[in-house]
C-alpha positions in Angstrom: -123.1 63.2 -98.1 -122.5 64.3 -101.6 -123.2 61.9 -104.6 -121.1 61.5 -107.5 -123.7 59.1 -109.3 -127.2 57.9 -109.1 -126.3 54.7 -107.7 -124.4 56.0 -105.1 -127.8 58.1 -104.2 -130.0 54.8 -104.6 -127.7 53.0 -101.8 -127.9 55.9 -99.3 -131.8 56.4 -99.6 -133.9 55.3 -96.6 -134.6 51.7 -97.1 -138.7 52.7 -97.0 -138.4 54.4 -100.3 -135.6 52.5 -102.2 -137.8 50.2 -104.0 -140.0 53.2 -105.3 -137.3 55.2 -106.4 -135.6 52.2 -108.2 -139.3 51.9 -109.9 -139.1 55.7 -110.6 -135.7 55.6 -112.1 -136.6 52.5 -114.3 -140.0 54.9 -115.5 -138.2 58.1 -116.7 -135.2 56.0 -118.5 -138.0 53.9 -120.5 -139.9 57.1 -121.0 -137.0 59.3 -122.2 -134.4 56.7 -123.2 -131.6 59.1 -124.7 -131.7 60.9 -121.8 -128.4 61.4 -119.7 -128.5 60.3 -115.9 -126.9 63.2 -113.9 -126.9 64.2 -109.9 -128.1 67.8 -109.8 -129.0 69.7 -106.8 -127.6 66.3 -105.0 -130.6 64.3 -106.5 -130.8 62.1 -109.4 -131.7 64.3 -112.6 -132.0 63.3 -116.3 -130.9 65.7 -119.0 -131.9 66.1 -122.6 -131.3 69.7 -124.1 -131.5 70.5 -120.7 -132.9 69.2 -117.6 -136.2 66.9 -118.0 -136.6 66.2 -114.1 -135.0 65.6 -111.0 -136.5 63.2 -108.3 -135.5 62.0 -104.3 -136.3 59.7 -101.8 -137.5 60.9 -98.6 -139.0 58.4 -95.7 -142.8 59.7 -96.0 -142.7 60.4 -99.8 -141.0 60.4 -103.5 -140.3 64.2 -104.7 -140.7 64.1 -108.4 -139.6 67.8 -110.0 -140.8 67.4 -114.0 -140.1 71.5 -113.4 -143.1 74.5 -113.3 -144.0 73.3 -117.0 -144.5 69.6 -116.2 -146.5 70.5 -112.9 -148.7 72.7 -115.2 -149.6 70.6 -118.2 -150.4 67.9 -115.6 -152.2 69.8 -113.0 -156.0 68.4 -113.7 -154.2 64.9 -113.5 -152.1 65.7 -110.8 -155.2 67.3 -108.6 -155.2 64.1 -105.9 -151.5 64.7 -105.3 -149.5 67.3 -103.0 -148.1 69.7 -105.8 -146.7 72.9 -106.0 -144.8 75.2 -108.6 -142.5 72.5 -109.9 -142.8 69.7 -107.6 -145.2 66.9 -107.1 -145.0 65.1 -103.8 -146.2 60.7 -103.9 -147.2 59.3 -100.6 -144.4 56.1 -100.0 -147.3 54.3 -98.7 -149.1 54.8 -102.3 -148.4 52.9 -105.8 -146.6 55.7 -107.9 -149.0 56.7 -110.7 -146.6 54.6 -113.4 -148.9 56.2 -116.6 -149.0 59.6 -115.1 -145.3 60.2 -114.6 -144.7 58.4 -118.5 -146.6 60.8 -119.8 -145.2 63.7 -117.6 -141.5 62.4 -118.7 -142.6 62.4 -122.3 -144.3 65.7 -122.1 -141.2 67.1 -120.7 -138.6 65.5 -123.2 -140.9 66.5 -126.4 -140.7 70.3 -124.4 -137.0 70.2 -124.3 -136.9 68.7 -128.2 -139.2 71.3 -129.0 -137.1 74.3 -127.4 -134.1 72.9 -128.9 -135.5 72.7 -132.5 -136.4 76.3 -131.9 -133.2 77.4 -131.0 -131.7 76.2 -133.7 -133.7 78.0 -136.4 -132.3 81.2 -137.8 -135.0 83.7 -137.6 
């Protein structure tokens, strides 16, 4: 199924994860209130001068995609999670690490704003 909105995505998500991804959505919106909510790669994404983060709900885990820089910057804090280059997988049977997710989103906002400011400057 091709999703056009995040609401459509949420409605089609497995019941087991819907509450968790709704919570994740609220965390992201609170940490990045000026970000635009879009569907990209057929999953929810948040943009502010480029992509900040994506997420996806699966039966056994929540995929959180803060780009490689977001994972690298929080490597130590993410040590107890299943992590790869730009991906963090949160087990659906455990509570989401709300503080850590908020910190990662805020880091990505600052990173994108800084990059946008750099591009706007003339050499």
